C-alpha positions as CSV (number, residue, x, y, z in Angstrom):
1,M,23.8,-15.6,41.3
2,H,26.0,-18.4,42.6
3,R,28.5,-19.8,40.0
4,S,27.3,-23.4,40.4
5,L,23.8,-22.3,39.8
6,L,24.9,-20.4,36.6
7,S,26.6,-23.6,35.5
8,R,23.4,-25.6,36.0
9,V,21.3,-23.1,34.1
10,A,23.8,-23.1,31.2
11,A,23.9,-26.9,31.1
12,L,20.1,-27.1,31.1
13,A,20.0,-24.5,28.2
14,V,22.5,-26.5,26.2
15,A,20.7,-29.8,26.8
16,T,17.3,-28.2,25.9
17,A,18.7,-26.8,22.7
18,G,20.3,-30.1,21.8
19,F,17.1,-32.0,22.4
20,T,15.2,-29.5,20.3
21,F,17.5,-29.7,17.3
22,A,17.6,-33.5,17.6
23,A,13.8,-33.6,17.6
24,I,13.3,-31.4,14.5
25,P,13.4,-34.2,11.9
26,A,10.9,-36.3,13.8
27,L,8.7,-33.2,14.4
28,A,8.8,-32.5,10.7
29,D,7.7,-36.1,9.9
30,D,5.0,-35.9,12.5
31,F,3.8,-32.4,11.8
32,G,1.0,-33.2,9.3
33,K,-0.3,-36.0,11.5
34,R,-1.0,-33.5,14.3
35,F,-3.7,-31.6,12.4
36,T,-7.5,-32.3,12.5
37,I,-9.9,-30.3,10.4
38,D,-13.6,-30.1,11.2
39,I,-15.7,-29.4,8.2
40,E,-19.3,-28.5,9.3
41,P,-22.0,-27.6,6.8
42,V,-24.9,-26.2,8.8
43,Y,-28.5,-25.6,7.8
44,Q,-30.1,-23.0,10.0
45,A,-33.8,-22.1,10.2
46,S,-35.4,-19.4,12.4
47,V,-38.5,-20.7,14.3
48,T,-39.2,-17.5,16.1
49,G,-43.0,-17.3,16.1
50,D,-43.5,-13.6,15.4
51,A,-40.2,-12.8,13.6
52,A,-42.2,-11.8,10.5
53,A,-45.4,-10.6,12.1
54,P,-47.2,-7.6,10.6
55,P,-47.5,-4.4,12.6
56,P,-50.7,-4.1,14.7
57,A,-53.4,-1.8,13.6
58,G,-52.3,1.8,14.0
59,S,-48.6,1.0,14.0
60,V,-45.9,1.4,11.4
61,G,-43.6,-1.5,10.5
62,L,-39.9,-1.0,10.8
63,G,-37.2,-3.4,9.7
64,Y,-36.9,-5.8,6.8
65,T,-38.4,-5.1,3.4
66,S,-39.4,-8.3,1.5
67,D,-36.1,-10.3,1.4
68,H,-35.4,-13.0,3.9
69,P,-37.8,-11.8,6.7
70,N,-37.5,-15.2,8.4
71,P,-34.1,-16.7,7.6
72,A,-33.2,-20.1,6.5
73,S,-29.6,-20.6,5.3
74,L,-26.9,-23.1,4.5
75,R,-23.5,-22.1,5.9
76,L,-20.1,-23.7,6.2
77,D,-18.6,-23.7,9.7
78,Y,-15.1,-25.1,10.2
79,A,-12.4,-25.6,12.8
80,L,-8.7,-26.4,12.7
81,N,-7.0,-28.3,15.6
82,Y,-3.2,-28.8,16.0
83,K,-2.0,-31.2,18.7
84,I,1.0,-29.7,20.4
85,D,1.5,-32.7,22.7
86,K,-0.7,-35.4,24.3
87,K,-2.5,-32.9,26.5
88,S,-2.3,-29.5,24.6
89,N,-4.0,-28.3,21.5
90,F,-3.9,-25.1,19.4
91,Y,-7.2,-24.4,17.7
92,F,-9.1,-22.0,15.4
93,S,-12.8,-22.1,14.8
94,H,-15.3,-20.2,12.6
95,S,-19.0,-20.3,13.3
96,D,-22.1,-18.6,11.9
97,L,-25.5,-17.8,13.3
98,D,-28.3,-16.5,11.1
99,F,-31.4,-15.6,13.1
100,A,-34.4,-13.2,13.5
101,I,-35.6,-11.7,16.7
102,G,-39.2,-11.6,17.8
103,R,-41.3,-8.5,17.0
104,V,-40.6,-5.6,19.3
105,L,-43.4,-3.0,20.0
106,T,-41.7,-0.8,22.6
107,I,-38.9,0.8,20.6
108,A,-41.1,3.9,19.9
109,P,-44.8,4.7,20.1
110,H,-46.8,3.1,17.3
111,V,-43.7,1.3,15.8
112,A,-43.4,-2.4,15.3
113,L,-39.8,-3.6,14.7
114,V,-39.0,-6.9,13.0
115,S,-35.4,-7.5,12.4
116,G,-35.4,-9.8,9.3
117,E,-32.3,-11.9,8.9
118,I,-29.4,-11.1,11.3
119,A,-26.1,-12.7,10.3
120,D,-23.4,-13.0,13.0
121,R,-20.0,-14.5,12.7
122,T,-17.5,-15.6,15.4
123,D,-13.9,-16.5,15.0
124,T,-11.9,-17.9,17.9
125,L,-8.2,-18.6,18.2
126,G,-6.8,-20.3,21.3
127,I,-4.9,-23.0,23.2
128,S,-6.5,-25.8,25.3
129,H,-4.9,-28.1,27.8
130,D,-6.1,-31.3,29.4
131,L,-5.5,-30.8,33.2
132,G,-6.7,-34.3,34.0
133,G,-9.7,-35.7,35.8
134,G,-12.1,-34.4,33.2
135,L,-10.9,-30.8,33.5
136,I,-9.8,-28.9,30.3
137,G,-8.6,-25.3,30.5
138,R,-8.3,-22.8,27.6
139,I,-7.1,-19.3,26.8
140,Y,-8.3,-17.6,23.6
141,Y,-9.0,-14.6,21.5
142,F,-12.4,-14.1,19.8
143,N,-13.9,-11.8,17.3
144,H,-17.8,-11.6,17.0
145,S,-19.1,-9.5,14.2
146,R,-22.6,-8.7,12.9
147,M,-22.3,-8.9,9.2
148,D,-25.8,-8.0,8.1
149,V,-29.3,-7.0,9.2
150,T,-31.6,-7.5,6.3
151,G,-33.4,-4.5,4.9
152,L,-32.2,-2.0,7.6
153,C,-28.6,-0.9,8.3
154,L,-29.1,-1.0,12.0
155,N,-26.0,-2.2,13.9
156,Q,-24.0,-4.2,11.4
157,Q,-20.3,-3.8,10.8
158,Y,-20.6,-2.1,7.4
159,C,-23.4,-0.1,5.7
160,P,-23.8,0.8,2.0
161,V,-23.1,4.5,1.5
162,G,-22.8,5.9,-2.0
163,G,-22.5,2.5,-3.5
164,Q,-19.7,1.5,-1.2
165,Q,-19.5,-0.5,2.0
166,T,-18.5,1.9,4.8
167,G,-17.7,1.2,8.4
168,N,-20.7,1.7,10.7
169,P,-20.0,3.6,14.0
170,S,-23.1,1.9,15.5
171,S,-21.7,-1.6,14.8
172,I,-22.2,-3.9,17.7
173,D,-19.2,-6.2,17.0
174,E,-17.5,-7.7,20.0
175,H,-13.9,-8.8,20.4
176,G,-11.6,-9.6,23.3
177,Y,-9.8,-12.3,25.3
178,G,-11.0,-15.2,27.4
179,V,-9.9,-17.8,29.9
180,G,-12.1,-20.7,30.9
181,G,-12.5,-24.3,31.3
182,S,-14.9,-27.3,31.1
183,Y,-15.3,-30.1,33.5
184,S,-16.8,-33.5,32.4
185,L,-18.1,-36.0,34.9
186,G,-20.3,-39.1,35.1
187,P,-20.5,-42.2,32.9
188,K,-18.9,-42.1,29.5
189,T,-21.0,-42.0,26.3
190,R,-19.9,-42.2,22.6
191,I,-19.5,-38.4,22.6
192,G,-18.0,-37.9,26.1
193,K,-19.0,-38.1,29.7
194,L,-22.6,-37.6,30.8
195,F,-22.3,-34.1,32.3
196,T,-20.2,-31.1,31.1
197,I,-19.9,-27.8,33.0
198,G,-18.3,-24.8,31.3
199,V,-17.2,-21.5,32.9
200,D,-15.5,-18.6,31.2
201,A,-14.1,-15.1,32.0
202,K,-14.2,-12.9,28.9
203,Y,-12.4,-9.5,28.9
204,I,-13.8,-7.0,26.4
205,P,-11.5,-4.0,25.8
206,R,-13.4,-0.8,24.8
207,S,-12.8,2.9,24.7
208,S,-14.0,4.9,27.8
209,T,-16.5,6.8,25.6
210,P,-19.1,5.4,23.3
211,P,-18.6,5.6,19.5
212,T,-22.0,7.2,19.0
213,A,-24.1,9.7,21.0
214,A,-26.9,7.0,21.6
215,P,-25.0,3.8,22.3
216,N,-27.9,1.5,23.1
217,L,-31.7,1.1,23.0
218,G,-32.7,1.7,26.6
219,G,-30.2,-0.5,28.4
220,L,-29.8,-0.4,32.1
221,G,-27.1,1.9,33.5
222,A,-24.7,4.2,31.7
223,Y,-22.0,3.4,29.2
224,V,-18.9,1.7,30.7
225,G,-15.6,1.0,29.0
226,S,-13.7,-2.3,29.2
227,Q,-15.4,-5.0,31.2
228,W,-15.2,-8.6,32.3
229,L,-18.1,-11.0,31.5
230,F,-18.7,-14.4,33.0
231,P,-20.8,-16.8,30.9
232,Y,-21.4,-20.4,32.0
233,S,-23.2,-23.5,30.8
234,I,-24.2,-27.0,31.8
235,T,-25.0,-29.9,29.4
236,M,-26.3,-33.3,30.1
237,K,-26.3,-36.2,27.6
238,I,-29.3,-38.5,27.9
239,P,-28.3,-42.1,26.8
240,V,-31.8,-43.5,27.2
241,L,-32.3,-44.7,23.6
242,P,-31.6,-48.4,22.9
243,V,-29.2,-47.4,20.2
244,S,-25.9,-46.2,21.8
245,T,-24.9,-44.2,18.8
246,T,-28.0,-41.9,19.1
247,I,-27.6,-39.5,22.0
248,P,-30.0,-36.7,23.0
249,T,-28.7,-33.8,25.0
250,I,-30.2,-31.0,27.1
251,G,-28.4,-27.9,28.3
252,Y,-28.6,-24.4,29.8
253,E,-26.3,-21.5,29.0
254,R,-26.0,-18.1,30.6
255,A,-24.6,-16.2,27.5
256,S,-23.1,-12.7,27.8
257,V,-22.1,-10.3,25.0
258,L,-20.8,-6.7,25.2
259,F,-21.0,-5.0,21.8
260,R,-19.0,-2.0,20.9
261,D,-21.9,0.5,20.7
262,E,-24.0,-0.7,23.7
263,A,-24.0,0.9,27.1
264,T,-24.4,-2.4,29.0
265,P,-23.8,-6.1,28.3
266,E,-26.6,-8.2,26.8
267,V,-27.2,-11.3,29.0
268,Y,-29.3,-14.2,27.7
269,N,-30.8,-17.3,29.2
270,V,-30.4,-20.1,26.6
271,T,-32.0,-23.5,26.6
272,V,-30.4,-26.0,24.3
273,L,-32.0,-29.3,23.1
274,G,-29.9,-31.6,20.9
275,L,-29.6,-34.9,19.2
276,T,-26.3,-36.4,18.0
277,Q,-26.2,-39.4,15.7
278,V,-22.7,-41.0,15.5
279,L,-22.3,-42.1,11.9
280,S,-18.7,-43.2,12.3
281,K,-15.7,-42.3,14.6
282,D,-15.2,-39.2,12.5
283,V,-18.7,-38.2,11.2
284,F,-21.5,-36.9,13.4
285,L,-24.9,-35.6,12.6
286,N,-26.2,-33.0,15.1
287,I,-29.7,-31.4,15.4
288,T,-29.9,-28.5,17.8
289,S,-32.7,-26.3,19.0
290,L,-31.7,-23.0,20.6
291,N,-34.1,-20.7,22.5
292,F,-32.6,-17.3,23.5
293,S,-34.4,-15.0,26.0
294,G,-32.9,-11.7,27.2
295,C,-32.3,-11.4,30.9
296,R,-34.0,-8.5,32.6
297,C,-30.7,-7.8,34.3
298,S,-29.6,-6.2,31.0
299,D,-32.6,-4.8,29.1
300,T,-31.8,-3.6,25.7
301,V,-35.4,-2.9,24.6
302,P,-37.9,-1.3,26.9
303,P,-40.1,-3.6,29.0
304,P,-42.4,-5.5,28.6
305,D,-40.7,-6.6,25.4
306,N,-37.6,-8.6,25.3
307,I,-34.9,-9.6,22.8
308,R,-35.7,-13.3,22.1
309,F,-35.4,-15.8,19.3
310,A,-35.6,-19.5,18.6
311,Q,-33.4,-21.4,16.1
312,V,-32.9,-24.9,14.7
313,L,-29.6,-26.1,13.4
314,M,-28.7,-29.2,11.5
315,T,-24.9,-29.9,11.3
316,L,-22.9,-32.6,9.6
317,D,-19.5,-32.7,11.4
318,Y,-16.8,-34.4,9.5
319,K,-13.3,-34.7,11.1
320,L,-10.5,-34.9,8.6
321,H,-7.1,-36.2,10.0
322,L,-4.1,-35.1,7.9
């Protein structure tokens, strides 16, 4: 390397170090002001029509016993955001989804499966950056775990064995890395621009062989190890009400998950209806209706049945600035 270039690099390093040390006191004073905490109590109710339906005549019921066959729960979701600079943020979020799938009659002859309450948790850690023009990019790590399936240790993370919680080899937890972005466009409302489009690429690292001998329930294709998934979504706000602080939304999502003990990814078509009430600049009330329907491109139960469920969520989102 040329000597003058070395001198320039050294000078730049010295200047950068000097600027960093000079900025430490100001950074310390400003550190707490960069944090925002989202506290989100969520009431969830399953509205899946046949989630608790009795077995047809001549069939045996499989699944929940008598506790929480059709779930309704109050959970606490939360998120932490740290503002690195004017355009970049470091974030962590924790979310819950307690649901029940519709009755399945094709698992085995003369068997009717109802899941009871299924409790899923997702934790995400990432960095987002405002690229300008309504485009926000992000990179992240996520961990999606199934904590419980009521009345039947089917595919949750831990099962009771001999009075102790033991790791379940049939667990369908999912964890990996992602890169993605969202693009907002159109007129601006109190909760952002009219349209938002989201696209992600998720990488799910897995072993080349399944953890159990029967890794799925009739999925298409054979077991495959690590894979990329490409979920996407589009959301439209509908500012048609005379009150500008009450904003309906409608959206569609193509959701993809690849659980550890499944041969193929699960792909869902999700319709989302929502209503946001702006109570103040830091407090929002959200009512959301979710309708999941499995895509035939990734059957996980034999046709003509399908994995499907419907859910209503009521969320109070309070943003606390430190």
